[in-house]
C-alpha positions in Angstrom: 106.6 66.6 100.2 109.3 66.8 102.8 108.6 69.2 105.7 111.8 71.2 105.0 110.6 71.8 101.4 107.2 72.9 102.7 108.7 75.3 105.2 111.0 76.7 102.5 108.1 77.4 100.2 106.1 79.0 103.0 109.0 81.4 103.8 109.3 82.2 100.1 105.6 83.0 99.9 105.8 85.2 103.0 108.7 87.1 101.5 107.0 87.3 98.1 103.9 88.8 99.9 106.1 91.5 101.5 107.8 92.3 98.2 104.5 92.5 96.3 102.9 94.8 99.0 106.0 97.1 98.7 105.8 97.1 94.9 102.1 98.0 95.1 102.8 100.8 97.6 105.5 102.2 95.4 103.2 102.0 92.3 100.5 103.9 94.1 103.0 106.5 95.2 104.4 106.8 91.6 100.9 107.1 90.0 99.8 109.9 92.3 102.9 111.9 91.3 102.4 111.6 87.5 99.0 113.4 87.0 98.3 115.7 84.1 98.9 115.8 80.4 101.3 117.6 78.2 100.6 120.3 75.6 101.2 118.2 72.6 99.1 115.3 71.2 102.1 113.0 71.2 102.8 113.8 74.8 99.2 113.0 75.6 99.3 109.7 73.7 102.6 108.8 75.5 101.0 109.6 78.9 97.9 107.6 78.1 100.0 104.6 77.1 102.1 104.8 80.3 98.9 105.1 82.4 97.4 102.0 80.7 100.7 100.1 81.1 100.9 101.1 84.8 97.3 100.0 85.4 97.9 96.6 83.8 101.1 96.1 85.9 99.2 97.1 89.1 96.3 94.8 88.3 98.8 91.9 87.6 100.6 92.6 90.8 97.4 92.7 92.8 96.3 89.4 91.3 99.6 87.8 92.1 99.3 89.0 95.7 95.9 87.4 95.9 97.4 84.1 94.7 100.2 84.3 97.3 97.8 85.1 100.1 95.6 82.2 99.1 98.6 79.9 99.1 99.5 81.1 102.6 95.9 80.5 103.7 96.1 77.0 102.4 99.2 76.5 104.5 97.2 77.6 107.6 94.3 75.3 106.6 96.7 72.3 106.0 95.7 72.0 102.4 98.8 73.4 100.7 100.1 71.2 98.0 96.8 69.4 97.4 95.1 69.8 94.0 91.8 71.8 94.5 90.2 69.8 91.7 91.1 66.1 92.1 92.6 66.1 95.7 95.9 64.6 94.6 99.2 65.9 95.9 100.7 68.5 93.6 104.2 67.5 92.4 106.8 69.2 94.6 108.7 70.3 91.4 105.6 72.1 90.3 105.3 73.9 93.6 109.0 74.9 93.5 108.4 76.4 90.1 105.0 77.9 90.9 104.6 78.0 94.7 101.0 79.3 94.6 99.8 76.6 92.2 96.3 75.3 93.1 96.0 72.5 90.6 98.2 69.4 89.8 99.7 69.4 86.3 97.1 67.0 84.9 94.1 69.1 86.1 95.8 72.3 85.0 96.3 70.9 81.5 92.6 69.9 81.4 91.6 73.3 82.6 93.7 75.0 79.9 92.3 72.9 77.1 
């Protein structure tokens, strides 16, 4: 992979980390403001649904942040773009599509099967 492409991906990951941290902070703020239930069963059900949805979104965002931080750590370690399973270089097109990928496409397909 060309050094310019690597640097571009690193900058993208750093920006993504900042964005995800801001999203999580806003989610935490929003969740603390929406406590309590309504007086009607339908209101309660709607509130429970929204809380479950918010929890799932928060967990997904946290997991994505972990993946982004791990990718940045691989940059620091000099192992970014190298498949964690077989040690081959991950296709630059795959990294452009999924900058925090840890496996080459072949290993990812085997892991998914």
